[in-house]
C-alpha positions as CSV (number, residue, x, y, z in Angstrom):
1,M,22.5,4.2,8.4
2,A,18.9,4.7,9.2
3,D,16.2,3.8,11.8
4,I,13.5,1.3,10.2
5,K,10.4,0.4,11.6
6,V,7.9,-2.0,10.3
7,Y,4.4,-2.1,11.6
8,K,2.1,-4.8,10.6
9,R,-1.8,-5.0,11.3
10,V,-4.3,-7.8,10.1
11,S,-7.6,-6.9,10.1
12,K,-10.7,-8.3,8.4
13,G,-8.7,-10.9,6.3
14,R,-6.4,-7.4,5.2
15,T,-2.8,-6.7,5.9
16,F,-1.7,-3.2,6.7
17,I,1.9,-2.4,6.4
18,R,3.4,1.0,7.6
19,V,7.2,1.5,7.4
20,A,8.9,4.2,8.8
21,V,12.1,5.3,7.9
22,T,14.4,7.9,9.3
23,P,16.8,8.6,6.4
24,K,20.1,9.6,7.5
25,S,22.1,9.4,4.1
26,T,21.7,9.6,0.5
27,E,21.7,5.7,0.1
28,T,18.8,5.2,2.6
29,R,16.8,7.9,0.6
30,K,17.3,6.2,-2.7
31,L,16.1,2.7,-1.0
32,L,13.3,4.5,0.5
33,R,12.4,6.2,-2.9
34,Q,12.6,2.7,-4.7
35,F,10.5,0.9,-2.0
36,Q,7.6,3.8,-2.7
37,A,7.8,3.3,-6.3
38,G,7.4,-0.4,-5.9
39,V,4.5,-0.1,-3.7
40,K,2.8,2.5,-6.3
41,E,3.6,0.0,-9.0
42,F,1.8,-2.9,-6.8
43,E,-1.1,-0.6,-6.4
44,K,-1.5,0.3,-9.8
45,D,-1.5,-3.7,-10.9
46,W,-4.0,-4.5,-8.1
47,K,-6.2,-1.9,-9.4
48,A,-6.2,-3.2,-12.9
49,T,-7.4,-6.7,-11.7
50,P,-11.0,-7.7,-12.5
51,A,-11.5,-8.6,-8.8
52,Y,-10.7,-5.1,-7.5
53,R,-13.1,-3.5,-10.1
54,D,-16.0,-6.0,-9.0
55,A,-15.3,-5.1,-5.5
56,Q,-15.7,-1.2,-6.3
57,K,-18.6,-1.8,-8.4
58,A,-20.4,-3.8,-5.4
59,K,-19.3,-1.1,-2.9
60,K,-20.7,1.7,-4.9
61,K,-23.9,-0.3,-5.4
62,K,-24.2,-1.0,-1.9
63,K,-23.6,2.7,-1.2
64,A,-26.3,3.7,-3.5
65,K,-28.8,1.5,-1.8
66,K,-28.7,3.6,1.3
């Protein structure tokens, strides 16, 4: 099978999750690829939200003032 470690950290109301996997079989590698694809799809959906776009605009505006 595989050695799987999940690291979770919460900072400033944000949750960071890191998954470390040592694949040892083709089945495990397949599951890891599916997980990574799911994370990418989630990021893509999140970046399409108005809240994300507004936050990015505010961040750029704040950075431009400095």
